[in-house]
NUBATI-632993 format. One record per residue: residue in one letter; chain; x, y, z of N, C-alpha, C in turn. Coordinates in nm, 2 decimals, always signed. Each point is the difference from the previous one (the first is absolute). Layout:
N
REC  aa  ch     n_X     n_Y     n_Z    ca_X    ca_Y    ca_Z     c_X     c_Y     c_Z
REC   A   A       X       Y       Z       X       Y       Z       X       Y       Z
...
***
This chain:
90
REC  aa  ch     n_X     n_Y     n_Z    ca_X    ca_Y    ca_Z     c_X     c_Y     c_Z
REC   M   A   +0.08   -0.12   +0.00   -0.08   +0.12   +0.00   +0.09   +0.13   +0.00
REC   E   A   +0.11   -0.01   +0.08   +0.08   +0.12   +0.00   +0.06   +0.03   -0.13
REC   A   A   +0.03   -0.10   -0.09   +0.06   +0.02   -0.13   -0.09   +0.09   -0.09
REC   N   A   -0.13   -0.01   +0.03   -0.10   +0.08   -0.08   -0.05   +0.12   +0.07
REC   N   A   +0.06   +0.04   +0.11   -0.04   +0.11   +0.09   -0.15   -0.01   +0.04
REC   I   A   -0.03   -0.12   +0.05   -0.14   -0.02   +0.05   +0.01   -0.01   +0.15
REC   S   A   -0.08   +0.08   +0.06   +0.00   +0.00   +0.15   -0.11   -0.09   +0.05
REC   I   A   +0.03   -0.07   +0.11   -0.09   -0.10   +0.06   -0.07   +0.07   +0.11
REC   A   A   -0.14   +0.01   -0.01   -0.08   +0.07   +0.11   -0.01   -0.09   +0.12
REC   T   A   -0.03   -0.12   -0.01   -0.02   -0.09   +0.11   +0.06   -0.14   -0.02
REC   T   A   +0.07   -0.04   +0.10   +0.06   -0.14   -0.01   -0.05   -0.08   +0.11
REC   V   A   -0.05   -0.12   -0.03   -0.05   -0.09   +0.11   +0.11   -0.11   +0.02
REC   P   A   +0.04   -0.02   +0.12   +0.11   -0.10   +0.02   -0.06   -0.14   -0.02
REC   A   A   +0.08   -0.10   -0.04   -0.04   -0.13   -0.03   -0.05   -0.07   +0.12
REC   S   A   +0.04   +0.04   +0.12   -0.05   -0.06   +0.12   -0.15   +0.03   +0.02
REC   R   A   -0.05   +0.10   -0.06   -0.15   +0.03   +0.01   -0.07   -0.08   -0.12
REC   K   A   -0.06   -0.10   +0.03   -0.06   -0.09   -0.10   -0.14   +0.06   -0.04
REC   L   A   -0.01   +0.03   -0.13   -0.12   +0.05   -0.05   -0.08   -0.12   -0.07
REC   Q   A   -0.12   -0.01   +0.04   -0.08   -0.12   -0.05   -0.12   +0.04   -0.09
REC   A   A   -0.09   -0.09   -0.02   -0.11   +0.02   -0.09   -0.08   +0.13   +0.03
REC   N   A   -0.03   +0.03   +0.12   -0.07   +0.12   +0.03   +0.07   +0.13   -0.04
REC   D   A   +0.13   +0.00   +0.02   +0.09   +0.11   -0.04   +0.00   +0.01   -0.15
REC   A   A   +0.01   -0.11   -0.07   +0.00   -0.01   -0.15   -0.13   +0.06   -0.05
REC   K   A   -0.12   -0.04   +0.06   -0.13   +0.05   -0.04   +0.00   +0.15   +0.01
REC   E   A   +0.05   +0.05   +0.11   +0.00   +0.15   +0.03   +0.08   +0.07   -0.11
REC   L   A   +0.12   -0.05   -0.03   +0.08   +0.07   -0.10   -0.07   -0.01   -0.13
REC   L   A   -0.05   -0.11   -0.04   -0.07   -0.02   -0.13   -0.12   +0.09   -0.01
REC   S   A   -0.07   +0.02   +0.11   -0.13   +0.08   -0.01   +0.03   +0.15   -0.03
REC   K   A   +0.13   +0.04   +0.03   +0.04   +0.14   -0.03   +0.06   +0.02   -0.14
REC   A   A   +0.03   -0.11   -0.07   +0.06   +0.00   -0.13   -0.10   +0.00   -0.11
REC   K   A   +0.04   +0.05   -0.11   -0.09   -0.01   -0.12   +0.04   -0.12   -0.08
REC   T   A   +0.13   -0.03   -0.01   +0.05   -0.12   -0.07   +0.11   -0.06   +0.08
REC   M   A   +0.03   -0.13   -0.02   +0.11   -0.07   +0.06   +0.07   -0.09   -0.09
REC   T   A   +0.13   +0.00   +0.01   +0.08   -0.09   -0.08   +0.07   -0.10   +0.10
REC   V   A   -0.02   -0.13   -0.02   +0.07   -0.10   +0.08   +0.10   -0.07   -0.09
REC   A   A   +0.13   +0.00   +0.05   +0.10   -0.07   -0.07   +0.06   -0.11   +0.08
REC   K   A   +0.00   -0.12   -0.06   +0.06   -0.12   +0.06   +0.10   -0.05   -0.10
REC   G   A   +0.13   +0.05   +0.01   +0.10   -0.04   -0.10   -0.04   +0.07   -0.13
REC   K   A   -0.01   -0.08   -0.11   -0.03   +0.05   -0.13   -0.15   +0.01   -0.02
REC   K   A   -0.08   -0.06   +0.09   -0.15   +0.00   -0.01   -0.05   +0.14   +0.06
REC   V   A   -0.07   +0.07   -0.08   -0.06   +0.13   +0.04   -0.15   +0.00   -0.02
REC   Q   A   -0.07   +0.03   +0.10   -0.15   +0.01   +0.00   -0.05   +0.14   +0.03
REC   Q   A   -0.11   +0.04   -0.07   -0.06   +0.13   +0.03   -0.14   -0.03   +0.07
REC   F   A   -0.03   +0.09   +0.09   -0.13   -0.01   +0.07   -0.05   +0.14   +0.02
REC   K   A   -0.13   +0.01   +0.02   -0.07   +0.12   +0.03   +0.00   +0.01   +0.15
REC   G   A   +0.00   +0.13   +0.05   +0.00   +0.02   +0.14   -0.14   +0.06   +0.04
REC   G   A   +0.00   +0.07   +0.12   -0.12   +0.07   +0.04   -0.11   -0.10   +0.03
REC   K   A   -0.12   +0.04   -0.03   -0.12   -0.09   +0.02   +0.00   -0.12   -0.09
REC   S   A   +0.08   +0.01   -0.11   +0.00   -0.11   -0.10   +0.10   -0.11   +0.04
REC   A   A   +0.07   +0.01   +0.11   +0.10   -0.09   +0.05   -0.07   -0.14   +0.03
REC   T   A   +0.07   -0.10   -0.04   -0.05   -0.14   +0.01   +0.09   -0.07   +0.11
REC   D   A   -0.06   -0.12   +0.04   +0.08   -0.08   +0.09   +0.12   -0.06   -0.07
REC   E   A   -0.01   -0.02   -0.13   +0.11   -0.05   -0.08   +0.12   +0.10   +0.01
REC   A   A   -0.03   +0.13   -0.01   +0.10   +0.11   +0.00   +0.07   +0.00   +0.14
REC   V   A   -0.08   -0.01   +0.11   +0.06   +0.00   +0.13   +0.09   -0.13   +0.02
REC   S   A   -0.05   -0.11   -0.05   +0.08   -0.12   +0.01   +0.13   +0.01   -0.08
REC   A   A   +0.00   +0.07   -0.11   +0.12   +0.02   -0.08   +0.10   +0.08   +0.07
REC   M   A   -0.04   +0.09   +0.09   +0.09   +0.08   +0.08   +0.07   -0.07   +0.11
REC   L   A   -0.04   -0.12   +0.04   +0.05   -0.07   +0.11   +0.10   -0.11   -0.04
REC   G   A   +0.10   -0.01   +0.08   +0.10   -0.11   -0.03   -0.05   -0.13   +0.06
REC   S   A   +0.08   -0.10   +0.00   -0.03   -0.14   +0.05   -0.03   +0.00   +0.15
REC   T   A   +0.06   +0.10   +0.07   -0.02   +0.01   +0.14   -0.13   +0.07   +0.04
REC   G   A   -0.06   +0.06   -0.10   -0.13   +0.08   +0.03   +0.03   +0.14   +0.03
REC   N   A   +0.13   +0.04   -0.01   +0.04   +0.14   +0.02   +0.01   +0.07   -0.13
REC   L   A   -0.02   +0.14   +0.00   +0.01   +0.08   -0.12   +0.14   -0.02   -0.06
REC   R   A   +0.00   -0.02   -0.13   +0.13   -0.02   -0.07   +0.08   +0.13   +0.00
REC   A   A   +0.13   -0.01   -0.01   +0.09   +0.12   -0.01   +0.07   +0.00   -0.13
REC   P   A   +0.04   +0.11   -0.05   -0.05   +0.13   +0.05   -0.14   +0.03   -0.04
REC   T   A   -0.06   +0.09   +0.08   -0.13   +0.05   -0.03   +0.01   +0.15   -0.01
REC   V   A   -0.03   +0.06   -0.11   +0.02   +0.14   -0.02   -0.13   +0.07   -0.05
REC   V   A   -0.03   +0.11   +0.06   -0.11   +0.08   -0.04   +0.05   +0.12   -0.08
REC   V   A   -0.04   +0.02   -0.12   +0.03   +0.11   -0.09   -0.12   +0.07   -0.04
REC   G   A   -0.04   +0.10   +0.07   -0.13   +0.07   -0.03   -0.11   -0.10   +0.03
REC   K   A   -0.08   -0.03   -0.10   -0.12   -0.09   +0.01   +0.04   -0.14   -0.05
REC   T   A   +0.13   -0.02   -0.02   +0.04   -0.13   -0.05   +0.08   -0.08   +0.11
REC   L   A   -0.03   -0.13   +0.01   +0.06   -0.08   +0.10   +0.09   -0.10   -0.08
REC   L   A   +0.12   -0.01   +0.04   +0.09   -0.10   -0.06   +0.04   -0.10   +0.11
REC   V   A   -0.02   -0.13   -0.03   +0.03   -0.10   +0.10   +0.10   -0.10   -0.07
REC   G   A   +0.11   -0.03   +0.07   +0.10   -0.09   -0.05   +0.10   +0.08   -0.09
REC   F   A   +0.10   -0.07   -0.05   +0.10   +0.07   -0.08   +0.01   -0.06   -0.14
REC   N   A   +0.00   +0.09   -0.10   +0.02   -0.03   -0.14   +0.07   +0.12   -0.06
REC   Q   A   +0.12   -0.02   -0.05   +0.08   +0.12   -0.04   -0.07   +0.09   -0.10
REC   A   A   -0.07   -0.07   -0.10   -0.07   +0.08   -0.10   -0.11   +0.08   +0.06
REC   V   A   -0.07   -0.05   +0.09   -0.11   +0.07   +0.06   +0.05   +0.12   +0.08
REC   F   A   +0.11   -0.02   +0.08   +0.05   +0.11   +0.07   +0.06   +0.11   -0.09
REC   E   A   +0.06   -0.04   -0.11   +0.05   +0.10   -0.09   -0.11   +0.08   -0.06
REC   E   A   -0.11   -0.07   -0.03   -0.12   +0.07   -0.06   -0.05   +0.11   +0.10
REC   H   A   +0.01   -0.02   +0.13   -0.06   +0.09   +0.09   +0.10   +0.10   +0.06
REC   F   A   +0.13   -0.03   +0.00   +0.10   +0.08   +0.06   +0.11   +0.06   -0.08
REC   V   A   +0.01   -0.04   -0.12   +0.11   +0.05   -0.09   -0.05   +0.09   -0.10
***
């Protein structure tokens, strides 16, 4: 993030486990969400159109919110994919 002069407003430590309720809250405030799991990238609608499938995609195998999770305006990015991050940050 520093390489692109992007400032981080809030950081949540890994010791604070965010789960399904936290994921639902984040997704309810977003217009769109992109979930990246390696090369697989999925798009979901947020807000009132959010589905259980979208919330499930946000969670890892332990039931915790996947990292990194980034809020960019009304867009939510979950997981890491280089191309997705470049699209939003470069």
